[in-house]
C-alpha positions as CSV (number, residue, x, y, z in Angstrom):
1,X,-32.1,-41.8,83.7
2,X,-33.8,-38.3,82.8
3,X,-33.6,-36.9,79.3
4,X,-31.2,-34.6,80.5
5,X,-28.1,-37.0,82.0
6,X,-25.6,-37.9,79.5
7,X,-25.7,-41.5,78.3
8,X,-24.1,-44.3,80.0
9,X,-20.6,-45.5,78.5
10,X,-22.8,-48.3,76.7
11,X,-24.4,-45.8,74.9
12,X,-21.8,-43.8,74.3
13,X,-20.4,-46.8,72.8
14,X,-23.4,-47.5,70.3
15,X,-24.2,-44.4,68.9
16,X,-20.6,-43.3,68.7
17,X,-20.2,-44.8,65.3
18,X,-23.5,-43.5,64.6
19,X,-22.1,-39.3,65.4
20,X,-18.5,-40.0,64.4
21,X,-20.6,-40.3,61.3
22,X,-22.2,-37.3,61.5
23,X,-19.1,-35.7,62.2
24,X,-17.2,-36.9,59.1
25,X,-19.9,-35.8,57.3
26,X,-20.1,-31.7,58.4
27,X,-17.2,-31.6,58.2
28,X,-15.8,-33.5,54.9
29,X,-15.5,-31.5,52.1
30,X,-18.3,-31.3,50.1
31,X,-17.3,-34.3,47.5
32,X,-20.6,-33.8,45.2
33,X,-19.3,-30.5,44.2
34,X,-16.6,-31.4,44.2
35,X,-16.6,-33.9,41.6
36,X,-19.0,-32.2,40.1
37,X,-16.5,-28.8,39.8
38,X,-13.5,-31.3,39.3
39,X,-15.0,-32.5,36.9
40,X,-15.8,-29.2,35.0
41,X,-11.7,-28.8,33.0
42,X,-11.1,-31.9,31.9
43,X,-14.5,-32.2,30.0
44,X,-15.2,-28.9,28.7
45,X,-11.6,-27.7,28.3
46,X,-10.6,-30.3,25.5
47,X,-14.1,-29.4,24.7
48,X,-13.6,-25.6,24.1
49,X,-9.9,-26.9,22.6
50,X,-11.9,-28.9,20.1
51,X,-14.3,-25.8,19.2
52,X,-11.4,-23.6,18.3
53,X,-9.5,-25.9,16.6
54,X,-13.2,-26.5,14.0
55,X,-13.1,-22.5,13.8
56,X,-9.8,-22.6,12.9
57,X,-9.8,-25.3,10.2
58,X,-13.0,-23.4,8.6
59,X,-11.7,-20.6,8.0
60,X,-8.2,-21.9,6.8
61,X,-10.5,-23.4,4.3
62,X,-11.9,-20.6,3.6
63,X,-9.3,-18.8,2.5
64,X,-8.2,-21.6,0.7
65,X,-11.6,-21.8,-0.8
66,X,-10.7,-17.3,-1.8
67,X,-7.3,-18.1,-3.5
68,X,-7.9,-20.9,-5.1
69,X,-11.7,-18.4,-6.4
70,X,-9.3,-15.6,-7.8
71,X,-6.7,-17.9,-9.0
72,X,-9.4,-19.0,-11.3
73,X,-10.5,-15.3,-11.6
74,X,-6.6,-14.5,-12.4
75,X,-6.0,-17.3,-15.0
76,X,-9.4,-16.6,-16.9
77,X,-8.5,-13.0,-17.1
78,X,-5.3,-14.5,-19.1
79,X,-7.0,-16.7,-21.4
80,X,-9.2,-13.9,-22.2
81,X,-6.3,-11.7,-22.9
82,X,-4.7,-14.0,-24.8
83,X,-7.8,-14.3,-27.3
84,X,-8.4,-10.6,-27.2
85,X,-4.4,-10.0,-28.1
86,X,-4.3,-13.0,-30.9
87,X,-7.5,-11.4,-32.9
88,X,-6.0,-8.1,-32.5
89,X,-2.6,-9.1,-34.3
90,X,-5.3,-11.4,-36.9
91,X,-6.7,-7.7,-37.6
92,X,-2.8,-5.8,-37.5
93,X,-1.5,-8.0,-39.7
94,X,-3.9,-7.8,-42.5
95,X,-3.1,-4.0,-43.2
96,X,0.2,-4.2,-41.4
97,X,2.1,-7.8,-42.8
98,X,5.5,-6.7,-41.2
99,X,3.9,-6.6,-37.8
100,X,5.1,-9.8,-35.8
101,X,3.2,-11.2,-32.9
102,X,4.3,-12.2,-29.1
103,X,2.1,-13.6,-27.3
104,X,3.3,-14.5,-23.8
105,X,0.7,-15.2,-20.2
106,X,1.5,-11.4,-19.0
107,X,3.4,-9.6,-22.1
108,X,1.8,-9.5,-25.2
109,X,4.1,-8.2,-28.2
110,X,3.3,-6.4,-31.3
111,X,6.7,-5.5,-33.1
112,X,6.8,-3.4,-36.7
113,X,9.3,-2.0,-38.9
114,X,8.6,1.4,-37.1
115,X,6.9,1.1,-34.0
116,X,6.1,-1.4,-31.3
117,X,2.9,-1.9,-28.4
118,X,3.0,-3.6,-25.6
119,X,0.0,-4.9,-23.6
120,X,1.8,-6.5,-20.4
121,X,-1.0,-7.2,-16.9
122,X,0.7,-6.5,-13.7
123,X,1.9,-9.7,-11.9
124,X,-0.7,-10.5,-9.2
125,X,-2.0,-7.2,-8.8
126,X,-4.7,-6.7,-5.8
127,X,-7.3,-3.7,-5.5
128,X,-6.7,-1.7,-2.3
129,X,-10.3,-0.8,-2.5
130,X,-12.6,-2.9,-0.3
131,X,-14.9,-4.5,-2.4
132,X,-13.7,-3.9,-6.1
133,X,-14.3,-6.2,-8.5
134,X,-11.2,-5.0,-10.2
135,X,-9.1,-8.8,-11.0
136,X,-6.6,-7.7,-12.4
137,X,-5.0,-4.8,-14.3
138,X,-1.8,-3.6,-16.3
139,X,-1.1,-1.1,-18.5
140,X,-0.1,-0.8,-22.6
141,X,2.9,0.8,-24.0
142,X,4.5,2.6,-27.6
143,X,7.2,3.7,-28.9
144,X,8.5,4.0,-32.3
145,X,12.2,4.2,-33.8
146,X,12.3,7.9,-33.2
147,X,11.9,7.4,-29.3
148,X,15.1,5.3,-28.7
149,X,13.0,3.1,-26.6
150,X,11.4,5.8,-24.5
151,X,7.9,3.6,-24.2
152,X,5.4,5.6,-23.3
153,X,2.4,4.8,-21.1
154,X,-0.6,5.1,-23.9
155,X,-3.6,3.4,-21.6
156,X,-4.6,0.8,-18.6
157,X,-6.3,-2.6,-18.5
158,X,-7.9,-3.3,-16.3
159,X,-10.0,-7.0,-15.8
160,X,-13.6,-6.2,-14.0
161,X,-17.1,-6.9,-13.9
162,X,-19.4,-5.4,-15.9
163,X,-23.2,-5.8,-16.0
164,X,-22.5,-8.9,-14.0
165,X,-19.8,-10.3,-16.4
166,X,-15.9,-9.9,-15.8
167,X,-14.2,-8.4,-18.9
168,X,-11.3,-6.7,-19.7
169,X,-11.9,-2.7,-20.2
170,X,-9.1,0.0,-21.3
171,X,-8.8,3.1,-19.2
172,X,-7.5,6.3,-20.9
173,X,-7.0,9.0,-18.6
174,X,-6.1,13.0,-19.5
175,X,-5.0,16.1,-17.5
176,X,-8.5,18.0,-16.1
177,X,-8.4,21.1,-17.6
178,X,-8.8,23.1,-14.1
179,X,-4.9,21.3,-13.8
180,X,-2.1,24.0,-14.2
181,X,0.1,21.3,-12.8
182,X,-0.1,18.1,-13.8
183,X,2.6,14.8,-13.6
184,X,0.9,12.1,-14.3
185,X,1.1,12.2,-17.7
186,X,1.3,14.5,-21.3
187,X,-1.3,16.7,-20.8
188,X,-1.4,16.8,-24.6
189,X,-3.3,13.3,-25.1
190,X,-4.8,10.5,-23.4
191,X,-2.5,8.3,-21.0
192,X,-2.3,5.8,-18.5
193,X,-1.2,5.8,-15.1
194,X,1.5,3.8,-13.6
195,X,0.5,0.9,-10.9
196,X,1.8,3.3,-8.2
197,X,-1.5,5.7,-9.2
198,X,-3.6,2.5,-9.1
199,X,-2.3,1.2,-5.8
200,X,-2.8,4.4,-4.3
201,X,-6.3,3.5,-2.5
202,X,-7.8,7.6,-2.8
203,X,-6.6,7.1,-6.6
204,X,-8.6,3.6,-7.3
205,X,-12.0,4.6,-5.8
206,X,-11.9,7.8,-7.6
207,X,-11.6,5.5,-10.9
208,X,-14.5,3.1,-9.3
209,X,-17.1,6.2,-8.2
210,X,-15.7,9.2,-10.8
211,X,-15.7,12.5,-9.6
212,X,-14.0,15.7,-10.1
213,X,-10.4,15.4,-9.9
214,X,-6.9,15.7,-11.6
215,X,-7.8,13.4,-14.1
216,X,-11.2,12.7,-16.9
217,X,-10.9,8.3,-16.9
218,X,-12.8,7.5,-20.0
219,X,-13.1,3.9,-19.8
220,X,-14.4,1.4,-22.9
221,X,-15.1,-2.8,-23.3
222,X,-10.8,-4.1,-24.8
223,X,-12.0,-5.6,-27.7
224,X,-9.7,-6.3,-31.0
225,X,-9.6,-3.2,-32.4
226,X,-8.4,-1.4,-30.3
227,X,-5.1,-2.9,-31.1
228,X,-4.9,-1.2,-34.4
229,X,-6.3,2.1,-33.3
230,X,-3.0,1.7,-30.5
231,X,-0.3,1.2,-32.7
232,X,-1.4,3.6,-35.0
233,X,-0.5,5.8,-31.8
234,X,2.1,3.9,-31.9
235,X,3.5,5.0,-35.1
236,X,2.1,8.9,-34.5
237,X,4.0,9.1,-31.9
238,X,6.1,12.6,-31.1
239,X,9.8,12.2,-31.4
240,X,13.3,13.6,-33.9
241,X,14.1,12.0,-36.5
242,X,17.2,10.1,-36.0
243,X,20.4,11.5,-37.5
244,X,22.2,8.8,-40.2
């Protein structure tokens, strides 16, 4: 049989399985690639899911840690303010024995026969300015027997960082001399601002980096001596004597 002659029946029978094997190998799906690619989702998808879950758990852990840190700082602020007010009450009562002090977690009341001073912290206040070191804030209100319980906002208190240490500070505002119309407080003496002003990002930014504005800010460390100073201001608040 020449090289070009078709194989005999016997040869074809012998070669048949081999040819069929070649044809099957050529036409069959790529089992190696299919198995490799087909296994990818079953292995990598759960792995990606675990990575995503770990990232979410880590984020929640950071949020819990930050919330716990903020809670600790707020509790420290409450403790520091109570100590200031208790010491301030002792100093005030030394000269005015009739004054009664009532201290709470967020409110401290100094009640005398003719005047009342209220130091209160705004519940869960948060600064609107990113990166602000302020932890807590509030206001100091005052009235006397001439004002029918109409409280004046004498000042604000803020618990913020000073020289790397968190301390209570006293904020007092006064109207700028160049402003004709001023509605944030009295023009004739220092005063505090409402929480709505502190909630304003622009206003709070001016407090952090004082620039020319409609008000001028003076701040100092809030210590016990200010209780007597502010109580004296409460007694002197303007008002008409009551008719008897």
